[in-house]
Backbone bond lengths (Angstrom), bond angles and torsions (degrees), N, CA, C in turn:
res aa  C-N    CA-C-N  psi(-1)  N-CA   C-N-CA  omega(-1)  CA-C   N-CA-C  phi
1 M - - - 1.504 - - 1.585 108.11 -
2 S 1.252 120.73 -47.06 1.491 122.82 179.59 1.493 111.02 -60.62
3 E 1.334 116.35 -38.08 1.520 123.13 177.91 1.521 108.34 -61.25
4 L 1.267 116.08 -46.39 1.501 122.74 -177.43 1.493 111.04 -63.66
5 L 1.357 118.22 -45.26 1.376 125.42 180.00 1.527 110.01 -63.16
6 T 1.303 115.09 -42.06 1.475 120.45 177.84 1.460 109.87 -60.42
7 K 1.345 118.00 -44.83 1.432 121.37 179.21 1.427 115.16 -64.39
8 L 1.351 117.73 -41.02 1.479 122.70 176.78 1.502 110.66 -64.78
9 S 1.370 116.02 -38.36 1.440 118.85 -178.04 1.543 110.55 -68.99
10 S 1.256 113.20 -37.55 1.507 116.68 177.53 1.530 114.31 -66.17
11 N 1.394 113.89 -17.32 1.462 116.84 172.83 1.444 113.90 -97.52
12 D 1.291 114.07 18.44 1.452 124.75 176.03 1.541 111.94 62.19
13 C 1.345 119.99 33.49 1.423 121.62 173.56 1.465 113.02 -77.55
14 E 1.309 118.07 145.17 1.479 123.16 177.93 1.507 111.19 -80.10
15 I 1.306 115.55 119.23 1.498 122.21 -172.93 1.510 109.61 -129.18
16 E 1.350 116.85 139.66 1.468 124.78 170.63 1.553 104.89 -122.52
17 K 1.353 115.56 122.89 1.471 120.80 179.84 1.510 110.67 -99.07
18 Q 1.363 114.25 146.17 1.466 120.58 -178.53 1.516 112.31 50.95
19 F 1.337 115.45 53.45 1.453 122.52 -173.07 1.546 108.59 -87.02
20 P 1.307 120.19 127.15 1.475 123.64 175.81 1.497 112.33 -67.51
21 M 1.301 117.32 110.24 1.493 119.35 -178.94 1.463 116.59 -67.26
22 N 1.375 118.98 -17.19 1.452 119.48 172.63 1.492 113.72 -68.24
23 R 1.276 117.42 -5.29 1.475 123.03 171.85 1.479 113.38 -92.88
24 Y 1.367 116.79 -9.86 1.439 120.52 -175.23 1.482 108.86 -114.78
25 I 1.333 122.87 -46.99 1.422 126.96 -179.23 1.579 111.26 -65.92
26 T 1.346 116.38 134.78 1.450 117.61 -174.23 1.548 112.83 -65.58
27 L 1.356 118.35 -25.24 1.424 118.86 175.12 1.530 114.82 -77.12
28 K 1.324 116.55 -4.46 1.472 124.94 176.81 1.545 109.74 59.96
29 V 1.279 119.04 46.63 1.463 123.02 174.60 1.579 107.59 -134.41
30 G 1.352 113.64 163.01 1.470 117.94 174.54 1.543 111.42 116.69
31 G 1.378 111.79 149.00 1.504 114.96 179.13 1.483 112.06 -88.93
32 N 1.326 116.69 -160.16 1.535 120.85 -172.79 1.511 110.21 -84.22
33 A 1.291 113.09 144.44 1.439 124.47 170.10 1.549 108.68 -91.73
34 E 1.317 118.91 135.41 1.441 119.05 -178.82 1.492 111.66 -52.88
35 A 1.353 114.79 -40.35 1.405 121.30 -178.01 1.523 112.97 -156.80
36 V 1.347 116.04 139.83 1.508 116.61 172.41 1.463 106.47 -122.04
37 V 1.389 118.36 127.75 1.482 123.45 -178.67 1.496 107.08 -110.79
38 Y 1.359 114.45 138.63 1.460 121.90 -179.20 1.551 110.71 -118.43
39 P 1.379 115.74 89.74 1.495 115.11 170.31 1.481 112.11 -61.79
40 R 1.339 115.31 146.55 1.406 122.92 -176.85 1.558 112.93 -110.38
41 S 1.293 117.39 -0.26 1.497 119.04 172.73 1.571 103.60 -154.73
42 I 1.365 113.58 166.80 1.382 119.78 -177.96 1.618 112.63 -67.56
43 I 1.287 113.58 -31.11 1.462 123.12 176.07 1.483 109.75 -61.18
44 E 1.358 112.79 -50.92 1.420 119.97 178.16 1.551 114.12 -61.09
45 F 1.389 112.03 -39.89 1.435 117.17 178.29 1.452 115.48 -62.39
46 T 1.336 117.67 -41.30 1.446 122.91 176.98 1.507 111.39 -68.52
47 N 1.297 119.05 -35.16 1.463 123.25 178.06 1.551 112.76 -66.46
48 I 1.429 111.12 -41.53 1.497 117.10 172.31 1.545 113.11 -61.93
49 L 1.298 115.56 -44.91 1.469 120.61 178.03 1.549 109.66 -59.80
50 N 1.316 119.82 -41.62 1.505 121.33 178.27 1.502 109.62 -66.94
51 N 1.321 119.61 -41.50 1.472 120.40 178.48 1.581 111.21 -64.33
52 V 1.400 116.80 -45.43 1.358 117.59 -177.69 1.581 112.34 -67.51
53 Y 1.292 112.73 -36.84 1.464 118.83 177.49 1.443 111.96 -61.99
54 E 1.276 120.13 -46.06 1.442 125.49 178.25 1.506 117.42 -65.37
55 S 1.396 110.73 -27.22 1.499 114.98 179.80 1.518 114.16 -82.34
56 G 1.301 117.70 -17.37 1.399 124.45 -178.83 1.542 114.93 77.31
57 V 1.318 114.29 5.17 1.416 119.14 179.93 1.579 113.03 -70.68
58 N 1.302 117.88 141.74 1.442 122.58 177.94 1.563 112.05 -58.46
59 F 1.272 118.93 135.23 1.487 117.68 177.82 1.497 112.15 -146.58
60 L 1.375 113.17 160.83 1.424 120.47 -177.27 1.579 107.42 -140.88
61 I 1.321 116.99 135.50 1.443 122.35 173.24 1.481 108.79 -89.02
62 L 1.238 120.76 131.76 1.492 124.90 179.40 1.523 110.15 -139.03
63 G 1.393 111.10 134.33 1.427 119.82 179.39 1.497 112.44 -97.15
64 A 1.322 113.79 -109.85 1.485 121.60 177.36 1.466 117.37 -73.35
65 G 1.395 113.95 -18.89 1.406 118.32 -179.94 1.570 115.45 89.66
66 S 1.365 112.18 8.86 1.508 115.84 175.07 1.564 107.13 -89.88
67 N 1.320 113.25 164.31 1.531 117.10 179.76 1.551 113.24 57.35
68 T 1.287 117.73 26.75 1.409 119.29 -177.52 1.536 108.08 -140.87
69 I 1.368 115.72 139.48 1.521 119.53 173.20 1.539 109.29 -125.01
70 I 1.238 116.59 117.15 1.499 123.97 172.12 1.496 106.97 -85.76
71 Q 1.235 123.41 129.22 1.383 125.34 177.36 1.514 117.28 -70.04
72 D 1.327 119.76 160.29 1.442 123.48 -174.56 1.498 113.57 -58.46
73 A 1.330 117.80 -27.52 1.465 123.22 -177.26 1.494 109.37 -73.97
74 G 1.376 119.56 -14.53 1.444 125.78 177.39 1.526 109.17 88.38
75 F 1.346 115.98 -158.93 1.456 118.79 -174.84 1.497 108.16 -127.10
76 N 1.335 121.10 123.15 1.458 123.44 178.07 1.572 105.64 -89.88
77 G 1.276 112.63 98.46 1.506 115.37 179.05 1.549 109.44 149.73
78 V 1.311 111.27 -162.90 1.465 116.19 -179.37 1.442 114.72 -106.54
79 I 1.279 120.89 126.96 1.467 121.45 171.76 1.511 108.61 -98.46
80 I 1.305 115.72 125.81 1.487 125.49 179.73 1.431 108.02 -98.19
81 S 1.359 120.75 106.21 1.445 125.41 -176.47 1.557 109.31 -90.27
82 T 1.287 111.02 134.66 1.568 116.26 176.03 1.510 112.71 -94.97
83 K 1.389 116.41 11.96 1.483 120.01 -175.54 1.556 115.57 -54.59
84 K 1.277 116.83 -24.45 1.475 121.41 -179.88 1.478 116.14 -101.56
85 L 1.393 115.52 8.27 1.500 120.88 178.99 1.536 103.58 -111.68
86 R 1.380 113.12 76.02 1.413 118.21 -172.77 1.609 112.27 -120.07
87 N 1.258 115.64 13.99 1.494 120.47 -177.25 1.534 107.94 -74.98
88 F 1.268 114.12 146.43 1.474 122.99 172.31 1.497 108.97 -156.83
89 T 1.391 118.18 156.29 1.404 125.55 -177.71 1.534 106.42 -133.39
90 I 1.340 117.56 147.05 1.435 124.82 175.81 1.591 107.19 -112.47
91 S 1.272 116.36 120.91 1.430 122.89 179.99 1.528 110.97 -132.18
92 G 1.326 114.36 103.60 1.448 115.76 -174.45 1.523 112.14 66.10
93 N 1.331 113.55 -122.76 1.516 120.36 179.22 1.565 109.29 -96.01
94 F 1.278 115.64 6.61 1.465 120.67 -171.80 1.517 113.51 -108.67
95 V 1.287 117.74 140.65 1.508 125.10 174.06 1.499 108.20 -116.84
96 H 1.342 121.53 124.46 1.438 125.46 -177.74 1.604 99.66 -114.56
97 A 1.341 116.74 116.03 1.406 122.15 -174.07 1.467 113.84 -129.74
98 E 1.332 117.50 143.63 1.475 125.23 164.92 1.463 114.12 -69.49
99 C 1.324 117.32 155.49 1.505 117.28 -174.23 1.534 113.90 -64.72
100 G 1.286 117.42 -20.06 1.494 115.43 -176.32 1.543 110.49 -96.97
101 A 1.325 120.06 2.90 1.459 122.98 176.23 1.575 109.87 -58.30
102 M 1.307 116.64 135.29 1.492 118.46 179.49 1.528 109.65 -77.34
103 L 1.319 114.59 136.56 1.482 121.83 179.22 1.504 110.12 -60.12
104 S 1.285 118.91 -39.40 1.444 121.82 -178.47 1.457 115.15 -70.08
105 T 1.318 115.87 -32.78 1.468 120.66 175.57 1.481 111.67 -68.87
106 I 1.329 117.00 -41.75 1.443 119.27 176.13 1.508 110.74 -64.04
107 M 1.313 119.15 -41.22 1.452 120.69 177.01 1.531 110.00 -57.25
108 K 1.246 120.70 -51.97 1.453 122.89 -178.11 1.476 114.90 -55.50
109 N 1.372 113.81 -41.22 1.446 118.03 -177.71 1.550 114.16 -78.10
110 T 1.360 116.21 -29.53 1.492 116.71 177.89 1.517 109.89 -77.72
111 V 1.305 120.49 -29.21 1.465 122.24 173.76 1.484 107.85 -64.35
112 K 1.324 119.25 -43.86 1.518 121.30 179.26 1.530 108.82 -57.66
113 E 1.307 118.17 -35.48 1.448 122.61 179.46 1.592 115.63 -84.80
114 N 1.353 110.52 11.93 1.476 117.64 176.48 1.483 113.06 61.24
115 L 1.459 111.60 39.60 1.488 116.86 173.28 1.479 110.32 -115.41
116 K 1.246 117.59 147.57 1.491 122.09 -178.66 1.606 110.09 -120.27
117 G 1.307 113.65 156.53 1.458 118.21 177.96 1.521 110.97 131.46
118 F 1.346 117.55 -22.27 1.447 121.60 -179.52 1.490 116.40 -100.28
119 E 1.337 115.52 4.83 1.417 120.05 179.36 1.466 116.70 -57.56
120 F 1.356 115.89 -27.23 1.454 120.40 -179.06 1.588 108.98 -60.73
121 A 1.282 120.26 -17.26 1.500 123.34 -178.02 1.467 112.22 -77.43
122 A 1.369 121.93 -8.85 1.441 120.78 -175.01 1.535 111.09 -61.24
123 G 1.346 114.76 120.23 1.399 120.06 -179.17 1.512 116.84 91.12
124 I 1.358 118.79 -11.60 1.442 123.68 178.88 1.480 111.98 -80.54
125 P 1.365 120.41 114.08 1.484 119.60 -174.16 1.539 110.04 -90.36
126 G 1.284 119.75 48.99 1.430 123.65 -176.13 1.532 115.03 -118.11
127 T 1.337 114.75 178.53 1.458 119.89 -179.46 1.541 108.89 -113.12
128 V 1.348 113.33 172.84 1.437 120.70 -178.54 1.588 108.50 -60.22
129 G 1.322 117.58 -47.27 1.410 119.43 -177.16 1.477 115.57 -61.40
130 G 1.377 112.69 -48.30 1.483 117.82 -179.41 1.523 110.73 -71.13
131 G 1.355 116.52 -33.49 1.375 118.50 175.84 1.462 119.11 -59.46
132 I 1.373 113.28 -43.05 1.441 120.32 178.28 1.562 110.99 -72.84
133 F 1.275 116.36 -36.31 1.531 123.68 -179.01 1.536 109.28 -59.25
134 M 1.346 114.98 -41.35 1.456 121.23 -176.87 1.563 113.80 -106.34
135 N 1.338 115.40 7.06 1.443 118.39 -176.88 1.628 112.55 47.07
136 A 1.377 107.40 58.44 1.485 115.75 -176.55 1.569 111.90 -53.98
137 G 1.216 118.46 146.81 1.416 119.83 171.85 1.532 115.20 -164.59
138 A 1.329 115.49 160.08 1.424 122.57 174.41 1.575 103.86 -168.57
139 N 1.321 114.30 178.47 1.463 123.32 171.25 1.528 109.40 47.61
140 K 1.337 117.61 44.25 1.468 123.69 173.43 1.543 111.78 69.28
141 G 1.309 121.00 23.73 1.462 122.66 175.45 1.452 110.34 -147.16
142 E 1.359 117.64 162.74 1.407 128.50 170.83 1.465 114.50 -133.89
143 I 1.313 114.57 161.73 1.491 117.45 -178.46 1.501 114.98 -66.46
144 K 1.358 114.99 -19.88 1.495 117.27 178.15 1.474 108.58 -64.08
145 D 1.295 121.94 -29.11 1.496 126.41 -173.84 1.527 110.12 -63.95
146 V 1.321 117.96 -20.53 1.520 121.78 -173.26 1.514 117.34 -122.56
147 V 1.343 115.23 -12.15 1.525 119.50 179.16 1.505 109.07 -63.17
148 E 1.308 116.04 132.84 1.454 121.75 173.97 1.528 111.13 -110.65
149 E 1.284 118.57 -40.76 1.451 124.30 178.67 1.486 113.13 -156.05
150 V 1.262 113.10 147.58 1.494 121.16 -179.80 1.517 111.41 -128.47
151 T 1.342 113.60 131.47 1.467 118.27 176.23 1.527 107.55 -102.17
152 I 1.345 113.58 129.01 1.502 115.62 -179.07 1.594 111.17 -126.75
153 W 1.263 111.67 156.30 1.479 123.61 170.19 1.482 104.73 -101.30
154 H 1.413 117.79 130.09 1.450 120.87 -174.78 1.528 107.67 -150.14
155 G 1.369 114.52 102.99 1.452 121.30 174.69 1.551 114.11 62.91
156 G 1.378 113.26 34.67 1.387 119.50 179.53 1.556 119.71 93.60
157 K 1.319 111.43 -1.51 1.488 119.80 -178.00 1.550 107.72 -121.04
158 V 1.302 113.57 149.02 1.511 122.50 178.45 1.491 110.12 -109.33
159 R 1.298 117.61 127.28 1.520 122.00 178.30 1.471 112.83 -143.32
160 K 1.377 112.90 156.23 1.531 117.35 175.80 1.467 110.61 -99.80
161 L 1.290 114.36 144.51 1.486 122.63 171.54 1.526 112.70 -119.61
162 H 1.363 118.05 121.90 1.409 118.06 178.67 1.560 109.43 -78.88
163 R 1.294 116.90 161.57 1.547 123.26 -175.95 1.468 108.94 -53.62
164 N 1.379 118.01 -35.52 1.445 119.46 -179.39 1.539 111.95 -67.58
165 E 1.369 119.04 -14.85 1.409 121.69 179.59 1.533 112.64 -95.98
166 L 1.345 114.91 -3.20 1.488 119.73 -178.42 1.534 108.22 -103.01
167 S 1.297 110.07 137.36 1.523 118.86 -178.90 1.422 107.29 -112.22
168 F 1.400 120.62 105.18 1.446 122.09 177.59 1.438 112.09 -99.99
169 E 1.412 115.68 149.42 1.389 123.20 173.20 1.558 106.91 -134.17
170 Y 1.300 120.59 -178.48 1.384 126.52 177.63 1.594 106.53 -60.07
171 R 1.333 116.17 113.04 1.387 126.12 178.46 1.537 112.63 56.70
172 K 1.289 116.13 37.46 1.480 119.81 177.95 1.471 111.70 -159.85
173 C 1.328 115.46 142.86 1.457 121.80 173.42 1.526 107.28 -125.42
174 H 1.274 116.95 131.52 1.487 122.99 -179.34 1.494 111.00 -87.60
175 L 1.299 117.26 92.35 1.494 122.08 175.69 1.500 111.29 -105.85
176 P 1.240 122.97 158.28 1.449 127.20 179.31 1.575 107.10 -51.51
177 E 1.307 117.06 130.04 1.422 123.34 -177.59 1.567 112.17 -50.92
178 G 1.318 119.35 126.38 1.469 121.59 178.68 1.523 114.61 87.98
179 S 1.326 114.53 1.97 1.564 120.39 -179.82 1.521 108.88 -78.82
180 I 1.400 112.30 149.55 1.391 122.02 177.97 1.482 110.56 -118.84
181 I 1.337 121.92 129.35 1.552 117.55 177.51 1.558 107.64 -83.37
182 T 1.367 110.01 131.85 1.553 112.93 179.47 1.519 108.10 -111.14
183 N 1.353 119.43 -32.22 1.425 119.52 -179.82 1.565 108.15 -147.17
184 A 1.317 114.55 166.49 1.454 118.81 173.64 1.524 112.59 -153.61
185 T 1.327 113.51 153.78 1.498 118.99 175.35 1.520 107.40 -118.75
186 F 1.322 114.21 134.48 1.504 118.70 175.78 1.520 111.41 -115.85
187 S 1.273 114.58 147.16 1.495 121.19 179.70 1.572 107.77 -111.80
188 L 1.322 116.47 116.96 1.425 119.95 178.91 1.555 112.30 -112.30
189 K 1.344 116.19 177.22 1.435 118.42 177.13 1.453 113.72 -121.98
190 V 1.283 115.31 156.31 1.473 118.50 175.24 1.524 110.71 -57.17
191 G 1.306 114.62 133.78 1.444 118.56 -172.79 1.532 112.02 -129.07
192 N 1.323 115.95 -166.27 1.428 124.71 175.96 1.542 110.48 -119.27
193 K 1.323 120.31 99.31 1.395 127.86 -174.60 1.610 113.42 -41.85
194 E 1.309 110.62 -49.60 1.471 118.90 -175.68 1.487 109.81 -66.54
195 Q 1.289 120.11 -44.08 1.426 126.58 177.87 1.557 111.10 -64.87
196 S 1.317 119.14 -44.79 1.395 121.87 177.76 1.582 112.06 -62.02
197 E 1.361 114.81 -41.99 1.450 118.34 -179.69 1.602 109.08 -67.36
198 K 1.227 117.65 -34.82 1.485 121.67 179.70 1.602 107.86 -66.07
199 N 1.319 112.99 -44.93 1.480 117.12 -179.25 1.509 110.27 -66.53
200 I 1.300 119.17 -44.31 1.454 122.48 177.38 1.607 111.62 -60.21
201 K 1.298 112.30 -43.71 1.529 114.06 177.87 1.554 110.61 -62.56
202 E 1.207 119.63 -40.38 1.524 123.94 176.36 1.506 108.52 -62.79
203 Y 1.349 118.76 -49.32 1.507 120.65 176.66 1.482 113.10 -50.08
204 L 1.353 111.75 -53.03 1.513 118.23 -175.39 1.546 112.00 -65.81
205 E 1.332 115.82 -40.52 1.527 115.80 179.37 1.531 108.09 -63.17
206 Y 1.349 119.67 -41.77 1.426 120.43 -178.95 1.527 108.07 -65.10
207 R 1.267 117.04 -43.10 1.550 118.58 -178.67 1.569 109.41 -64.21
208 N 1.225 119.04 -38.28 1.489 122.01 -179.77 1.497 113.49 -64.75
209 I 1.289 116.75 -28.61 1.455 118.99 178.62 1.537 116.49 -97.39
210 T 1.403 113.52 -6.39 1.370 116.22 179.79 1.546 116.83 -122.69
211 Q 1.346 112.80 -0.53 1.454 115.58 179.69 1.570 108.74 -133.57
212 P 1.282 121.87 152.80 1.417 126.30 -174.26 1.548 113.45 -80.83
213 V 1.371 116.44 66.20 1.425 120.50 -168.83 1.511 113.03 -74.49
214 N 1.346 118.04 -17.25 1.433 123.98 -179.36 1.491 112.04 -90.71
215 L 1.256 119.90 -2.05 1.471 122.30 175.52 1.434 113.92 -118.00
216 A 1.385 119.17 146.58 1.405 118.80 178.34 1.537 113.74 -60.59
217 N 1.373 113.56 125.63 1.500 120.13 -179.06 1.419 106.76 -146.70
218 T 1.397 115.24 175.70 1.392 119.93 -178.35 1.618 111.95 -126.26
219 G 1.358 111.50 31.26 1.443 117.75 -177.61 1.510 114.11 74.21
220 S 1.299 118.84 -163.72 1.443 121.64 -178.32 1.478 108.60 -64.96
221 I 1.401 114.13 131.27 1.414 119.41 177.80 1.522 115.67 -76.62
222 F 1.336 114.30 -43.53 1.465 119.53 -174.96 1.624 109.71 -116.02
223 K 1.333 111.81 147.49 1.452 116.05 168.04 1.535 109.99 -72.44
224 N 1.273 113.30 152.84 1.540 119.02 -178.08 1.534 105.33 -71.41
225 P 1.353 119.80 122.04 1.509 120.18 169.55 1.473 110.06 -73.01
226 E 1.308 116.28 177.08 1.416 120.98 -176.67 1.500 109.87 -69.86
227 N 1.318 114.91 141.24 1.409 122.42 172.22 1.584 119.89 73.36
228 I 1.303 115.89 -4.38 1.414 122.38 178.01 1.490 116.02 -152.96
229 A 1.239 120.89 139.33 1.477 123.02 177.01 1.573 108.57 -69.59
230 A 1.297 114.83 141.08 1.449 116.49 -177.43 1.607 111.49 -62.78
231 G 1.243 118.11 -36.52 1.477 123.83 177.00 1.552 110.06 -58.57
232 R 1.392 113.94 -49.14 1.415 118.37 -179.80 1.492 111.82 -61.60
233 L 1.382 118.07 -43.79 1.452 121.26 177.89 1.514 112.76 -61.86
234 L 1.304 118.94 -40.94 1.415 121.40 178.37 1.514 111.06 -66.30
235 E 1.298 118.76 -37.20 1.417 122.70 178.86 1.574 109.38 -67.30
236 E 1.302 116.92 -43.96 1.447 119.02 175.81 1.453 114.67 -61.37
237 L 1.352 118.56 -27.82 1.409 123.03 178.89 1.589 113.80 -82.03
238 G 1.382 111.17 2.33 1.466 118.08 -177.90 1.468 115.28 75.63
239 L 1.216 123.97 23.16 1.480 127.98 -172.61 1.515 114.18 -92.67
240 K 1.428 117.35 -18.15 1.398 116.83 178.43 1.560 110.00 -60.59
241 G 1.405 111.49 126.70 1.401 118.51 178.66 1.531 113.75 86.47
242 S 1.370 117.20 -7.93 1.452 121.35 177.64 1.509 107.97 -67.75
243 E 1.350 115.61 143.77 1.477 121.11 -172.25 1.553 113.78 -139.13
244 I 1.234 114.60 150.07 1.488 120.56 171.43 1.527 106.98 -135.30
245 G 1.310 116.10 122.85 1.492 117.11 -172.25 1.437 113.74 55.56
246 G 1.276 121.87 -125.39 1.462 128.80 -174.85 1.533 111.89 -96.27
247 A 1.350 115.46 0.98 1.484 119.37 -176.13 1.533 109.04 -109.33
248 R 1.397 116.32 146.36 1.449 116.33 176.02 1.527 109.02 -154.91
249 F 1.345 114.46 157.28 1.428 120.05 174.18 1.531 107.17 -77.05
250 S 1.351 115.94 127.70 1.475 125.07 -170.74 1.582 111.09 -55.11
251 E 1.303 115.49 139.61 1.441 119.32 173.92 1.545 111.75 -71.28
252 L 1.332 116.04 -20.95 1.487 118.83 -178.82 1.508 110.28 -84.44
253 H 1.374 117.81 -41.91 1.412 122.35 -175.08 1.537 108.20 -144.90
254 A 1.318 118.83 110.32 1.463 119.87 -169.51 1.603 113.90 -67.72
255 N 1.324 113.96 -12.91 1.515 113.17 -178.84 1.606 108.16 -90.16
256 F 1.270 115.53 16.83 1.475 118.94 174.05 1.509 109.96 -120.70
257 I 1.389 116.26 131.09 1.470 120.03 173.98 1.507 103.51 -101.81
258 V 1.364 114.33 132.29 1.454 119.16 178.61 1.468 111.14 -117.07
259 N 1.380 116.57 152.30 1.435 120.34 177.55 1.557 108.09 -95.91
260 G 1.236 113.18 119.84 1.537 122.28 -176.67 1.556 109.11 -74.03
261 G 1.329 119.83 -5.45 1.425 123.20 176.85 1.451 115.67 128.46
262 N 1.313 118.81 -21.72 1.497 122.55 -178.49 1.476 109.50 -138.18
263 A 1.326 119.97 27.93 1.533 121.38 178.60 1.493 110.99 -75.29
264 H 1.382 113.22 150.70 1.441 120.93 175.03 1.580 105.80 -115.19
265 A 1.336 114.89 156.72 1.509 120.36 -177.02 1.558 106.60 -54.33
266 S 1.279 117.37 -35.22 1.511 120.91 -175.08 1.475 109.33 -67.53
267 D 1.359 118.43 -31.15 1.476 121.76 177.36 1.622 108.66 -64.99
268 V 1.330 116.23 -44.91 1.403 125.73 -179.30 1.493 109.30 -63.37
269 I 1.308 117.79 -48.32 1.464 120.67 -174.95 1.562 108.21 -69.51
270 E 1.322 121.77 -35.75 1.466 123.44 174.23 1.567 110.00 -62.49
271 L 1.262 118.05 -40.79 1.488 121.44 179.06 1.554 105.91 -62.28
272 I 1.293 117.66 -46.65 1.457 119.50 -178.66 1.478 112.81 -60.09
273 K 1.371 118.16 -44.69 1.433 122.89 176.98 1.455 112.09 -64.86
274 K 1.234 122.04 -36.29 1.472 127.27 172.89 1.486 113.04 -56.69
275 A 1.306 115.65 -49.56 1.471 123.23 -177.06 1.577 107.45 -65.98
276 Q 1.293 115.17 -44.04 1.448 119.42 -177.10 1.616 109.35 -62.63
277 K 1.300 112.20 -44.29 1.508 116.02 179.19 1.541 112.04 -64.52
278 M 1.268 117.35 -42.95 1.433 120.45 179.07 1.538 111.88 -64.74
279 A 1.354 118.13 -41.84 1.386 123.43 179.23 1.539 113.85 -61.86
280 L 1.313 113.06 -39.54 1.438 120.49 -177.34 1.604 108.80 -72.53
281 E 1.330 112.79 -48.33 1.431 118.82 -172.39 1.576 111.04 -73.02
282 Q 1.343 119.14 -36.92 1.376 120.61 -174.96 1.510 115.93 -94.68
283 R 1.339 115.28 -25.94 1.442 120.15 -176.48 1.534 114.27 -126.30
284 G 1.315 120.30 -6.54 1.377 124.90 177.92 1.558 110.28 71.20
285 I 1.307 118.77 26.78 1.458 125.34 -175.09 1.482 107.40 -110.49
286 T 1.358 119.00 131.29 1.469 123.20 173.83 1.554 106.62 -98.40
287 L 1.385 109.67 116.91 1.445 118.17 179.13 1.461 112.32 -83.32
288 E 1.277 122.79 123.28 1.543 124.75 178.27 1.482 106.23 -102.74
289 T 1.344 117.56 130.62 1.421 121.46 176.66 1.551 114.16 -68.79
290 E 1.300 114.66 137.54 1.484 122.69 168.05 1.476 108.06 -84.23
291 V 1.262 119.92 -41.37 1.474 124.40 178.80 1.554 107.47 -67.88
292 K 1.254 115.29 144.59 1.528 123.39 -177.64 1.529 107.52 -97.09
293 I 1.360 118.09 114.50 1.419 118.72 173.17 1.521 110.92 -97.07
294 I 1.404 111.49 121.58 1.487 114.55 -172.04 1.491 110.92 -82.48
295 E 1.330 116.73 118.95 1.470 121.69 -177.16 1.577 105.87 -88.51
296 Q 1.292 114.83 144.99 1.440 117.54 173.03 1.498 112.00 -78.61
297 S 1.330 116.51 140.00 1.410 121.21 178.58 1.445 114.44 -82.41
């Protein structure tokens, strides 16, 4: 690890050591990461990936820090943050974006250009890379609807995948195992700016009254099982408002766990396990997490 960090430092990479991940993750939980590295360009990003890959050091790619839980023990390895890879351009009906570009920012700018297709991103606090990886969606749309091409790093090589080579499912994209998204191109359609703005306003107003947007949270905790929304199931199980330590299922929307101010990752994980156990025992339903819990290697 020290040899890798020395090499990255010699290449003028921006590094923060022993970084408290409760300052990064949107749920405000998690212990320290040994190191967080912030590439400032896609070239630097791929160089860092090559160096980390060759070193054999454990690593994790992290964007905005939503939909992720870092455990209290922290992360032994290098977290490569895409927070500074937020560039994107709009050319005709196409958007070319770096993996760290915020979905909501792309949405706002494409609507200004009278393009439609990105309205699904209203209220989603995620990035291009994370959004594609989990096929992010809301407001009757998903990112798969607009993806044209994805550039990935995979085992030291960079390659492009056309939309026809991508297999999307509900909250999942099947990419080659171990691959990292670096860039993406989206194809949109000519729209109506006023209508898009009206739709987005309605989406956000509904979100603000049905989701705990003013409290630290990590988005939807569980994927929707067949035939019932996860939030409805959790409410029927009596879990709305249920708490462990400083974490609780939101009173507004049971599929959100919020941090009351002093929650630990262990509190959140125990709540998740409690809900899964109750759903299986009482309803015969296996709840699958939408949020990614980072296990220590």
